[in-house]
C-alpha angles and dihedrals in degrees: 000000000000112000117205115191115187122192122217132193126228086259089061093251121138111243102182147305145242116210123183143157139045127278092228096212093121141351117303109276092029102058109112094196092053091048092050093049093045092050093049092047095048092047090051093048092048092046092049096048106027106028103034093026091222113171104246139156111232124185120181126189134155107307090344133094133170127191122182122180108229100181124005107161095165095046096234092128091061091054093046091050090048088054090051091049090051092050092049089049090054091049089049091052089053093044107024096181093049107063134038119185124199127180115207123195118225 
């Protein structure tokens, strides 16, 4: 299962995420749920850092990615992360055993 932990501020703004695991629906490289999650996550990371130029810490390892907003004065990062959470929820609705989303307050 892919576990997606999102982190939220006291002001109800998303601050980052940690996503890890494997959907387990097929072999690695052939799992459509993993591919969908990976694509959504990478697009979000690239949009945060390269398009909106938001200062963020990104750490990528095998089946594990962390993104933490460092400085987001305009609040665009929060909206991008909310879009990712929505996309992961839709993938989870399509493949219920593949994705688990948790929102943690900070």
